[in-house]
Structures are given as structure tokens and as C-alpha cells.
N, C-alpha and C positions, 0 to 999 in steps of 0.2 A: 504494499499499499504505497509506501513513504516513496518510493519510485515515484507512482500518481502522484506523488500532489509536488516531485522535485521538477518532473515534465512540465503541471501546467505554471506553476513557478517562472519556464524555462520560456514557455512561448508567452506569457505575460510579459513578461522581461522583451521579448524583441517583437511581443506587437506594439508595448508603451513606445520601444526603439523605433521603430517604423512608421507609427500611425504619429509623435508627438510633430514634426514637423510639415505634416498634412493639417495638420487644427492647424496648427499657428499661419500655417497661407492660407489657408479657407475662412478661420475668420479673428485672426489676430491671437496674441496671448488673450485676454479674456477666455474664447472660450476654450483654448488650450487648460486653462486653469480649471474654469469646473468640467469640463471633461475628468480633469483627474483629481479633481477636487471630490466627483459624485463617486469614480472609481472607488477612496479610497473611502467614505462613507458605505458604499455599499460590502466593503471589507471589511471593514472594521461592523456590522448589522451583523455578518455571517459570523466572522469569530466570535461574536458576541454570547450569539444562538448556539454555535456547536460544538468551538473549542474547551478543550476541560479546562479546570481548575486548576492553579498549580503549587499556589498558596500555601504552605504546611501548614497553614489554623483552619484551612480551608479541604482537607485531607484525613479522608475518613481511613479509618485504623481497623 
């Protein structure tokens, strides 16, 4: 399963590198920052819902 996560992260990094200049050309830096902020917010929500808590005070014994 770890390989799948690494693959997804690599695809996302390549897509971001490819799409950022295109977004900047189409809509300027404001559009590029808006798209980046939306992607980061989506990642935050996904992590908030599905990522396990790793703090020692919340771990079940």
C-alpha cells in the first residue's frame, strides 16, 4: 500500500510542475494561487478525516 501512496505523490508533483506555468499563463498568479490553495485545502480535509492520530496521548493501549 505504501508504494501506491508514493506513486500518487509523484504523479501529483509532476502534475503540479507541469500545470503551474500553464495556470499562470492563463489566469495570472492569482488563479495559480487559488488553485494551489484549493488543492491544499482538499488535502487538509482528506487528512483530517482519514489520517490516523499519531500523538502519544491519543494512542490506544
